[in-house]
TORFIVEX-896407 format. One record per residue (C-alpha): residue number from 1; x, y, z. Coordinates in nm, 4 decimals. Example, Ala and Ser with C-alpha at 12.3 -4.5 7.8 and 13.67 -1.06 7.14 Angstrom:
residues 2
+-----+----------+----------+----------+
!   n !     east !    north !       up !
+-----+----------+----------+----------+
!   1 !   1.2300 !  -0.4500 !   0.7800 !
!   2 !   1.3670 !  -0.1060 !   0.7140 !
+-----+----------+----------+----------+
end
This chain:
residues 186
+-----+----------+----------+----------+
!   n !     east !    north !       up !
+-----+----------+----------+----------+
!   1 !   5.1769 !   7.7950 !  12.8739 !
!   2 !   5.3018 !   7.4636 !  13.0483 !
!   3 !   5.6105 !   7.2675 !  13.0295 !
!   4 !   5.6946 !   6.9477 !  13.1828 !
!   5 !   6.0252 !   6.8899 !  13.3216 !
!   6 !   6.1237 !   6.5801 !  13.5286 !
!   7 !   5.7721 !   6.5177 !  13.6385 !
!   8 !   5.6973 !   6.8820 !  13.7445 !
!   9 !   5.4796 !   7.1226 !  13.5650 !
!  10 !   5.6266 !   7.4387 !  13.5015 !
!  11 !   5.3846 !   7.7245 !  13.4209 !
!  12 !   5.4950 !   8.0587 !  13.2730 !
!  13 !   5.2678 !   8.3738 !  13.3324 !
!  14 !   5.1630 !   8.5914 !  13.0564 !
!  15 !   5.4470 !   8.8050 !  12.9520 !
!  16 !   5.7082 !   8.5901 !  13.1410 !
!  17 !   5.9893 !   8.4708 !  12.8976 !
!  18 !   6.3617 !   8.4084 !  12.8929 !
!  19 !   6.6468 !   8.5891 !  12.7149 !
!  20 !   6.5988 !   8.6541 !  12.3490 !
!  21 !   6.8617 !   8.5485 !  12.1003 !
!  22 !   6.9389 !   8.9269 !  12.0281 !
!  23 !   6.9998 !   8.9788 !  12.3924 !
!  24 !   7.2492 !   8.6944 !  12.4123 !
!  25 !   7.4292 !   8.8118 !  12.0962 !
!  26 !   7.4502 !   9.1678 !  12.2108 !
!  27 !   7.6042 !   9.0468 !  12.5670 !
!  28 !   7.8500 !   8.8096 !  12.3852 !
!  29 !   7.9373 !   9.1242 !  12.1541 !
!  30 !   7.9984 !   9.3363 !  12.4625 !
!  31 !   8.2242 !   9.0769 !  12.6335 !
!  32 !   8.4326 !   9.0402 !  12.3023 !
!  33 !   8.4862 !   9.4096 !  12.2749 !
!  34 !   8.5886 !   9.4287 !  12.6400 !
!  35 !   8.8210 !   9.1321 !  12.5898 !
!  36 !   8.9948 !   9.2861 !  12.2876 !
!  37 !   9.0376 !   9.6336 !  12.4621 !
!  38 !   9.1659 !   9.4429 !  12.7675 !
!  39 !   9.4287 !   9.2579 !  12.5607 !
!  40 !   9.5474 !   9.5782 !  12.3843 !
!  41 !   9.5967 !   9.7415 !  12.7306 !
!  42 !   9.7990 !   9.4368 !  12.8477 !
!  43 !  10.0267 !   9.4488 !  12.5501 !
!  44 !  10.0727 !   9.8064 !  12.5957 !
!  45 !  10.1753 !   9.7761 !  12.9722 !
!  46 !  10.3736 !   9.4768 !  12.9015 !
!  47 !  10.5824 !   9.6477 !  12.6239 !
!  48 !  10.6459 !   9.9453 !  12.8393 !
!  49 !  10.7695 !   9.7096 !  13.1307 !
!  50 !  11.0110 !   9.5422 !  12.8719 !
!  51 !  11.1452 !   9.8810 !  12.7759 !
!  52 !  11.1959 !   9.9988 !  13.1527 !
!  53 !  11.3689 !   9.6483 !  13.2314 !
!  54 !  11.5993 !   9.6962 !  12.9061 !
!  55 !  11.6802 !  10.0414 !  13.0435 !
!  56 !  11.7887 !   9.9046 !  13.3715 !
!  57 !  11.9803 !   9.6002 !  13.2231 !
!  58 !  12.1737 !   9.8473 !  12.9721 !
!  59 !  12.2795 !  10.0855 !  13.2827 !
!  60 !  12.4063 !   9.7873 !  13.4730 !
!  61 !  12.6059 !   9.6760 !  13.1895 !
!  62 !  12.7494 !   9.9975 !  13.1330 !
!  63 !  12.8339 !  10.0587 !  13.4839 !
!  64 !  12.9666 !   9.7333 !  13.5218 !
!  65 !  13.1910 !   9.7676 !  13.2131 !
!  66 !  13.3204 !  10.0986 !  13.3218 !
!  67 !  13.4091 !   9.9266 !  13.6617 !
!  68 !  13.5922 !   9.6581 !  13.4909 !
!  69 !  13.7819 !   9.9148 !  13.2751 !
!  70 !  13.9020 !  10.0712 !  13.5836 !
!  71 !  14.1840 !  10.3180 !  13.5466 !
!  72 !  14.2779 !  10.1772 !  13.2019 !
!  73 !  14.1935 !  10.4058 !  12.9090 !
!  74 !  14.0655 !  10.1231 !  12.6813 !
!  75 !  13.8026 !   9.8521 !  12.6814 !
!  76 !  14.0292 !   9.6142 !  12.4973 !
!  77 !  13.8924 !   9.2336 !  12.5473 !
!  78 !  13.5788 !   9.3163 !  12.7154 !
!  79 !  13.2872 !   9.0899 !  12.5988 !
!  80 !  12.9668 !   8.9520 !  12.7216 !
!  81 !  13.1416 !   8.6398 !  12.8228 !
!  82 !  13.3930 !   8.8392 !  13.0579 !
!  83 !  13.0901 !   9.0086 !  13.2234 !
!  84 !  12.9133 !   8.6797 !  13.2862 !
!  85 !  13.2164 !   8.5024 !  13.4302 !
!  86 !  13.2893 !   8.7996 !  13.6789 !
!  87 !  12.9142 !   8.8314 !  13.7948 !
!  88 !  12.8922 !   9.1707 !  13.6241 !
!  89 !  12.5955 !   9.0844 !  13.3779 !
!  90 !  12.2278 !   9.1334 !  13.4782 !
!  91 !  12.1029 !   8.7815 !  13.5708 !
!  92 !  11.7841 !   8.8234 !  13.3745 !
!  93 !  12.0022 !   8.8596 !  13.0552 !
!  94 !  12.2246 !   8.5647 !  13.0961 !
!  95 !  12.1643 !   8.2674 !  12.8718 !
!  96 !  12.4266 !   8.0126 !  12.8781 !
!  97 !  12.7461 !   8.1939 !  12.7814 !
!  98 !  12.5865 !   8.4819 !  12.6109 !
!  99 !  12.3348 !   8.7634 !  12.6919 !
! 100 !  11.9952 !   8.7926 !  12.5440 !
! 101 !  11.7620 !   9.0920 !  12.5615 !
! 102 !  11.3859 !   9.0843 !  12.6755 !
! 103 !  11.2703 !   9.0037 !  12.2928 !
! 104 !  11.5038 !   8.7077 !  12.2605 !
! 105 !  11.7606 !   8.8905 !  12.0668 !
! 106 !  12.1393 !   8.8677 !  12.1160 !
! 107 !  12.3274 !   9.1343 !  12.3232 !
! 108 !  12.6868 !   9.1855 !  12.2413 !
! 109 !  12.9358 !   9.3865 !  12.4347 !
! 110 !  13.2601 !   9.4799 !  12.2849 !
! 111 !  13.5258 !   9.7525 !  12.2616 !
! 112 !  13.4854 !  10.0372 !  12.0099 !
! 113 !  13.6883 !  10.3083 !  11.8783 !
! 114 !  13.5335 !  10.6587 !  11.9201 !
! 115 !  13.6803 !  10.9811 !  11.7778 !
! 116 !  14.0692 !  10.9383 !  11.7195 !
! 117 !  14.0975 !  10.6781 !  11.9967 !
! 118 !  14.1239 !  10.2889 !  11.9669 !
! 119 !  13.9112 !  10.0470 !  12.1770 !
! 120 !  13.8290 !  10.3827 !  12.3866 !
! 121 !  13.4681 !  10.3209 !  12.3908 !
! 122 !  13.2097 !  10.0404 !  12.4932 !
! 123 !  12.9534 !   9.9378 !  12.2429 !
! 124 !  12.6358 !   9.7459 !  12.3636 !
! 125 !  12.4312 !   9.6112 !  12.0716 !
! 126 !  12.0699 !   9.4822 !  12.0971 !
! 127 !  11.9202 !   9.2713 !  11.8359 !
! 128 !  11.5539 !   9.1924 !  11.7447 !
! 129 !  11.4167 !   9.5157 !  11.9363 !
! 130 !  11.0686 !   9.5568 !  11.8139 !
! 131 !  10.9838 !   9.8864 !  11.6212 !
! 132 !  10.6981 !   9.9526 !  11.8799 !
! 133 !  10.9529 !   9.9553 !  12.1650 !
! 134 !  11.2816 !  10.0956 !  11.9803 !
! 135 !  11.2008 !  10.4536 !  12.0615 !
! 136 !  11.1223 !  10.4053 !  12.4138 !
! 137 !  11.4474 !  10.2083 !  12.4800 !
! 138 !  11.6452 !  10.4837 !  12.3008 !
! 139 !  11.4822 !  10.7691 !  12.4760 !
! 140 !  11.5111 !  10.6412 !  12.8097 !
! 141 !  11.8915 !  10.5596 !  12.7786 !
! 142 !  12.0091 !  10.8234 !  12.5563 !
! 143 !  12.1684 !  11.0351 !  12.8218 !
! 144 !  12.4327 !  10.7867 !  12.9192 !
! 145 !  12.5586 !  10.7069 !  12.5683 !
! 146 !  12.7569 !  10.9427 !  12.3099 !
! 147 !  12.6613 !  10.7503 !  12.0010 !
! 148 !  12.3375 !  10.5417 !  11.9179 !
! 149 !  12.2622 !  10.3927 !  11.5798 !
! 150 !  11.9547 !  10.1831 !  11.4694 !
! 151 !  12.0586 !   9.9602 !  11.1781 !
! 152 !  12.2634 !  10.2167 !  10.9690 !
! 153 !  12.0757 !  10.5399 !  11.0837 !
! 154 !  12.2728 !  10.7412 !  11.3486 !
! 155 !  12.0101 !  10.8752 !  11.6000 !
! 156 !  12.2498 !  11.0224 !  11.8473 !
! 157 !  12.6085 !  11.1461 !  11.7707 !
! 158 !  12.7417 !  11.3857 !  12.0513 !
! 159 !  13.0490 !  11.5259 !  11.8607 !
! 160 !  12.8446 !  11.6155 !  11.5584 !
! 161 !  12.5475 !  11.7662 !  11.7698 !
! 162 !  12.3114 !  11.5045 !  11.6510 !
! 163 !  12.0345 !  11.4344 !  11.9376 !
! 164 !  11.7462 !  11.1753 !  11.9128 !
! 165 !  11.4539 !  11.3648 !  11.7634 !
! 166 !  11.1148 !  11.2161 !  11.6893 !
! 167 !  11.1829 !  11.2354 !  11.3266 !
! 168 !  11.5277 !  11.0499 !  11.3633 !
! 169 !  11.3757 !  10.7838 !  11.5907 !
! 170 !  11.0941 !  10.7208 !  11.3402 !
! 171 !  11.3446 !  10.7057 !  11.0702 !
! 172 !  11.5787 !  10.4540 !  11.2431 !
! 173 !  11.3163 !  10.2695 !  11.4359 !
! 174 !  11.0406 !  10.2550 !  11.1480 !
! 175 !  11.2532 !  10.0673 !  10.8998 !
! 176 !  11.1723 !   9.7162 !  11.0091 !
! 177 !  10.9748 !   9.5026 !  11.2339 !
! 178 !  11.2925 !   9.4311 !  11.4603 !
! 179 !  11.5643 !   9.6545 !  11.4910 !
! 180 !  11.9398 !   9.6180 !  11.5530 !
! 181 !  12.0348 !   9.9103 !  11.8108 !
! 182 !  12.4138 !   9.9920 !  11.9211 !
! 183 !  12.4748 !  10.2008 !  12.1939 !
! 184 !  12.8285 !  10.3577 !  12.2355 !
! 185 !  12.9801 !  10.5142 !  12.5594 !
! 186 !  13.3112 !  10.6421 !  12.6352 !
+-----+----------+----------+----------+
end
């Protein structure tokens, strides 16, 4: 078989040929499958890193709020704006005069009442936490807080002996695509 290409004659020997359409389609299929798997792994790794970063930010907020409280027995007047103005808020959470989490949701910091006290606790609320990362964030930070609620579901309540179990986390975190989590500490 002969082909003429730019004035040159190209000859194929018997049995010599290029790739078949089936071989090309199979190669493209393998590339698509590997790309899909790679994207899934990337999303998983990225979501895990956001949960770890959120844990770090929550612990920074808690530590710095306790430091601001000092010897006082109450958190009266504490807010995200106060933490920001005193350079006590994590820099990666600051957005203007407020705080935002890794998923673009608002972060509020306020005094809360725990047990028989008034303003004797600190409440940190994270909005728009994805269902896929809700359990991870709670599990990673549960030791530092006395009470944790997801929406209206209490997943941890130390005075009443409620600890975050897989069933409670599934009930609290599984109700919506985005969750509102409130962490309370004395």
